[in-house]
PLY file of the C-alpha trace (Angstrom):
ply
format ascii 1.0
element vertex 77
property float x
property float y
property float z
element edge 76
property int vertex1
property int vertex2
end_header
62.68 -41.41 49.16
59.53 -40.30 47.33
59.72 -39.36 43.66
58.54 -35.96 42.48
57.09 -37.33 39.29
58.43 -38.62 36.06
61.15 -36.23 34.99
60.96 -37.41 31.41
57.31 -36.31 31.07
57.88 -32.89 32.62
61.04 -32.40 30.61
59.21 -33.32 27.41
56.43 -30.84 28.25
58.96 -28.06 28.88
60.79 -28.79 25.66
57.51 -28.84 23.69
56.51 -25.47 25.21
59.94 -24.05 24.31
59.60 -25.27 20.72
56.16 -23.70 20.43
57.43 -20.36 21.77
60.33 -20.45 19.30
57.94 -21.14 16.42
55.74 -18.21 17.49
58.78 -15.95 17.69
59.91 -17.00 14.25
56.45 -16.28 12.81
56.46 -12.82 14.40
59.90 -12.13 12.96
58.75 -13.13 9.47
55.65 -10.95 9.81
57.81 -7.95 10.83
59.97 -8.43 7.75
56.86 -8.47 5.56
55.45 -5.39 7.32
58.70 -3.47 6.85
58.83 -4.38 3.18
55.22 -3.27 2.62
55.56 -0.04 4.61
55.89 3.11 2.49
59.02 5.21 2.90
58.46 7.72 5.70
61.28 10.14 4.95
59.20 12.59 2.90
56.39 13.14 5.37
56.48 15.81 8.06
56.56 14.63 11.65
53.02 15.16 13.04
54.38 16.08 16.48
56.18 19.14 15.15
53.91 20.05 12.24
53.25 23.79 12.06
55.99 24.80 14.52
57.96 27.82 13.41
61.58 28.02 14.63
62.82 31.17 16.28
61.30 33.57 18.78
57.60 33.01 19.25
55.08 35.87 19.34
53.91 36.94 22.76
50.52 35.56 23.63
47.74 38.10 24.14
47.09 37.31 27.80
50.77 38.00 28.59
51.21 41.14 26.50
50.08 43.50 29.27
52.61 42.02 31.72
55.67 42.22 29.40
57.50 45.53 28.77
57.16 47.10 25.33
60.84 46.57 24.36
60.54 42.81 24.87
57.23 42.63 22.98
58.73 44.42 19.93
61.79 42.11 19.96
59.69 38.96 19.82
57.82 40.05 16.69
0 1
1 2
2 3
3 4
4 5
5 6
6 7
7 8
8 9
9 10
10 11
11 12
12 13
13 14
14 15
15 16
16 17
17 18
18 19
19 20
20 21
21 22
22 23
23 24
24 25
25 26
26 27
27 28
28 29
29 30
30 31
31 32
32 33
33 34
34 35
35 36
36 37
37 38
38 39
39 40
40 41
41 42
42 43
43 44
44 45
45 46
46 47
47 48
48 49
49 50
50 51
51 52
52 53
53 54
54 55
55 56
56 57
57 58
58 59
59 60
60 61
61 62
62 63
63 64
64 65
65 66
66 67
67 68
68 69
69 70
70 71
71 72
72 73
73 74
74 75
75 76
């Protein structure tokens, strides 16, 4: 029966790779904690995706005004 290789060497290599990945993960976690701590509070700023949007009925756009009846145009103002 032929051997596939020394299992102790391959196992050691796998364990070393696992330890390195765990150390990298731990460093990333620590960096995220530092980044969160240094980040300014974002509650007071306006969301840039909805900046300038006015709630309620929107005015009719000019290119559509000729196609919409007068009663609907006056309601949207």
